[in-house]
N, C-alpha and C positions, 0 to 999 in steps of 0.2 A: 504494499500501502505506500501510497504517496502523500504525505501532507505537505501541501508549498502555501504556509504560512508566511509573511511574509511580516516582522515585526516592526521594520520602520514603517511601512506601509501603512500597520494598524494606528502606532503611536502618531503621523501624520492626521488621519483620518480623526482620530479621539482628539486631538490638540486642535484641528479646526471646528471641532464642536464647541471647545471650552472656549473658543477666541469668538465663535457665535455668539456664545452665551452674555461676553463680556461688550462686546459691540450693541447687541442690542437692551442693554443693561437689564438683561434676566441675574447679573452676578454684578458682583460689585470687585475690586482692583486686589482687594485681601484673599475671598474666596477665590479669584482668580488664581492668586500666585500660589494659594493651596492647594486646587486642582491640580496647577503642574504640577507642581511638587509630589503629589501622589501618583500623578501618569508618568514621571519621572522614573520615581520608585518603583512603577508597574513593570517598565518598561526593561529598567534593570534587574530585576528578579525572574523576568522570562527569558532575556541573554543568558542569562548564568542557568535557567535550566535548560537551554540550548542551545548553548556553548559547547561543541568537541566534537570527538566525531565519532560514531558509533559504528563498531563492527561484532563483525559476526563471524563466528570462527569457534571451535572447539573448548575454548573457555567457556564460552557461554553455558555449554552443557551442563560444566560438573556438577552444578545442584539440581540436574530436574532430572527427576525419576523417569520420568517417559525416554530420557535420553541418556540412560546408563549405558545401554546397550552401546550406545555409537561410542559414548563418554570412554567405555573399558576398550573398545577395538583400537583408540585414538592410542591411550594410552600403553598398548603393547606394544606399539611400533618403537 
């Protein structure tokens, strides 16, 4: 399965909504600053979860019972 989520695009969309609320006076500057700070933190946390390379290999099978045979065969080599 491919998951094509773009955190930067998500951030831009969310920031646009917050900026729109400020421009239309739905929120004041303090609420805007608070919302942007929260948004920045969410983006940082998201990148922390997404950052890194996931690799599929036999090490992934070590602790999964259904793959015990494959892991055992790998260990014998």
